N, C-alpha and C positions, 0 to 999 in steps of 0.2 A: 156685285155682278161685274164680270169683265165687259168693258165697253168697246174694246176693239180686239181684233185677232191678228196674229202674225200671219205671214203668207202660208206657213205650214198648217196653222190652225184653220185658216179659211179653206185650204184644200181638204182637210179632214172632214169639214162640215158640208162639203158639196159633192154632188155627182157620185161616181162609183166609190169614192173614198170616204163617204159620209159614215161617221161612227155609228155602229149598229144600234146602240141603245137609244139613240135619238128617235128612231122610228117607234120603238116600243114605248117610249115616254109619251109621244104624241098620241098614240092609240089607246093609252090607258093600261096596256099590258104590263108595263114596268111596275105600276102601283100594285097590280095583282100579284106580281112576282114577289114584291116586298112582303105582302101579307102571307104568302105561301112559305117564304123562307123563314119567317119568324115562327110559323107553325112547326117547320122541320126542326128548329132549334129546341123546341119543347120536348122532343123525343129524338135526340140528335143523330142523324144519319148523313151529316154534311161533310164527312170525310170517310175514308175507307176503314177507319177504326170501328165505325158503327157502335159507338159506346151507348147510345140511346139514353143519355142523361138529359134531364130537363135543365138546360144551361141557362134558362131565364130565371131559374130559382136557385141553382147551386152549381158549383164546379166539382163537387165530390164525385169521383169516378171518371171525370173527363181528363183524358191524357193531355189534352191541349191546355188545361188549367185556365181556360178563358170562358167567362160567363157571357152575360148579355151585351157587355160593352167590349169592343176590341181594344187591345193594348197596343199602342204604337211606340216604337222605339225612336224613330226619326223620320223626317221627310226632307226631300230636297232634290235638286238636279244631280244626276249621277252620270259621270263621263267615263265610267269604266265598263259599261255594258257593251254588248255586241254593236258593231257599227250601224246596222239598220235601226237600232233603238236609240243610240246616243246621239247620232248625227253631229251637228255642230253646237247644239244648245243643251244637250243632255236629255236623259230619260227622267221623267218626273217620278222618282221612287218614293213609295211609302213602305217603310219596313215595319212589319207587324212582329210583335214579340210572341214568344212561345212557338211551338211547332208540333205537328202530329207525328214527327219522326224523332228518333233518339239515336242519331248517328254518333258513334264513338269517336269519330274524327271531325266532328262538326267545326267548321271554320268560323262560324258566327255563334259560338256556344254561349257567349254572354247574353245574346239576344234570344236565341232559340231555346236554350236550356235553363237559363236563369231568369228570363222574363223581364229584363230591365226595360222599363218604359212606363207610359201612363195610360190609363183608361180614357177612351174617347167616345163621345156620343156620335151618332151618324152625321149630325150637322157639323161637328168639328172635322170629321173625315172629309165631308164635302168641301169645307172651307180650305182644307189642305190641297185638294185637287184643283180648286179654282186658283189658289195662290201659285201652284206649280205651272198652271196654264199661263197665268199673267207673267211669269218669269220667262216664258218662251219655250218651255220644254216641248218635246215632240210627242209625248204620250204620257199617260199615267200608268205607272208600273207598280202593281201590288206584289210585294215580296213576302213570301211565306203566307199565302192567303187561304190555304185549304180549310183552316179551322174558323175562319171569319167570313164565310161566304154570305151569310144572312146580313151581317153588318155592312159589308161592301155593297150589296144590292140596295140596301136602304139608303146608303150615302150617295150612290150613283143617282138614284131617283131625285134626291135633293139637288145635287150638283147639276144634273141635266136641266132641271127647272130654272136654275140660276145662271146658266150660260156655258156649261162645260160642253166642249165639242171634240176633245182629243180622243184618239184611239185608246182603248184600255188594254193593258197587258196583264195576264194572269201568270205570274212567275212562281212556279210551284215545285215542290219536291217530288211531285208525281204520284202521291198516294191519295188520290181523289176519288170520291164516290160518283157513281152515275147520277144519283139523286141531285147532288150539288151541280154537276155539269149541265144537267137538263134545266135547272133553274137559271144557269148562266148563259144558256143558248140565246143568241141574239143580243147579249149584253157585252160579252167579251169579244174584242176584235182580234187580239193576238194571244195565243196560248204559248207559253214558254215553260214546258215541263222538263224536269230532270228525268232521265232514265238512268237510274243509279246502278242497277244490277240486271244480270241475265240469269241469276240463280236465286231462287227464293230462300234456300237455306242460308246462303251468305247474307242476304238482306236481313234475315232474322238475327243472325249472329252480330252483324255490324251496325244495324239500324233499329233493331228490336221491334220489328213489325212482321206480321204474318201475311203470307200471300202477296208480298209486294209485287212480284213479277206479274202475276195474274191480274191484279188490280191495276197496275201500271199500264199493262197492255190494253185492257178494256178502256181505261181513261184516255190514253193517247189516241186510240181509234176513234173515240167519241169526239175528242177535240178536233181531229182532222176532218171528221164528217161535218162538223159545224163550220169550220173556217178554211179548210183546204190548205194547199201549199202556200208558203209565205209570198205575199205580193208587196213589191216596193213601188214607191212613186218615182217620178223622174229624177229626184234628188237622192235616190237610194235609201229612203226612209220607209220603214215597215208600216203598212197600213192595215193589213189583215193577213191571218194565216198562222201556221204552226212553225215554231222555232224550237228545236230540241237541244238540250244540253246533256252531255255525257262526260263525266270526269274519269279519266284513265287512272286506275289504281295500281299499286305495285303488285307484281306477279299475277297480273290479270285477275285480281280479286273480284273485279266488277263483271267478269265475263263479257268483256267488250265485244268480242266477236258475235256473241248471241244477240246482244242489243242491236248491233249494226245490221245483222241479218234480218231481225224483225222489222226494222225501219225500212230496209230496202225491199223486202218482199211483201210486207203486210200494210205498210203505210204508203210510202212513195219514194222512189230513188231520187226525187227532187226535193226531199225534205231538207230544209235549211238546218244544218247540224253544226253546233259548236262542240268540237271534240277537244276537250280541255286537258292541258298537260300541267296545270299549276298546282297539283296536289302537294301539300306539305303537312306533316304531322301536327295535329292540333288536339286540344281537349284530352281525351284518354287514348289517343292513338299509340302512345308509347307502351300501353298495356296490351296491345293487340297487333303483334307482328304478323305479317310484314308491313302493316300500316305505319310502322314506326320509322319509315324512311321515305324520301321522295322517290319519284319514278325515275328510271334510267332512260337515256335517249333511245336505246334500243327498244324499250317497251312502248314508247310513244310512236316510234317509227313503225312498229308492227301494227299498232292500231290504225295508223294512216293507211298502211297497205291493205288491211282488211276493208276499210271504207272504200278505197279505190277499186279493189277487186269486185266489190259488191255493186259498183256503179253509182254510189252516192256522190252526186256531182255538185253539191252546194255546201262545201266545207268551210267553216270559219276557223282559221288557224291563227287569228290575231294574237292569241295568248302564248303562242309557241315560244319556248325558250331555246330550242335546239337549232 
């Protein structure tokens, strides 16, 4: 158990910035969510694949290739996230192996496509969270969590009992089910989804998923309903809210204009948006032109103009190369 908290941790545990899951833990609701989440895992609808596999018994038929135990690639303070997450002491990331997407240009393909990592019980995940808190991280950042929602909820219940107070970040590819998000309501403080595409046919071609845009829109609306626009503390550190990532792709493969229009008109013009320009060909991108090249400065500049014309006024351009 952590015996003392940093200034940031103390702030997260008190007043308006108190991490959401602590109230659920105290009321007994969090324990109920754990039981419900395990039940969902037995006929799995915990991502937008809706494979309905009993993952407590077998991974046969599960695209995520993950059973009852989450597979973790690594954990540690991450200083490369957005400024409101990384702050001065880093975001406490836990990288889960495997993924419910199959992006041909995956930049973490060794983790997401090959599944490198080790299986962990919920108490081991909880211990990772507490270790990251003890190292002074500003938050706990679950990376690629969509297929391990039940395991995360079980681990949070243990960690909350043992002294975890940091905000929780759900760092997702954006292909999440409403069933999973409703289980996470009141547990997750900061949702950070990708919005990868504005066209479902392209999502199917390049990420091998069906109905991505429709499911992504439903998920992001639900995330925003739960937590609202991103709220920062006096030090600029995220405490609660929605933070969206969108990666600009060559020749507007991602239909960036459609993604931005959805955010501006159906979510909020004050959505905190990281409009990313760092695309580089990885994995099988060379087999899928125009994804076999980096983006041009003119392509990124056009994306910025679209965002500005739509009135999106919280743009994170920290990654910009141009």
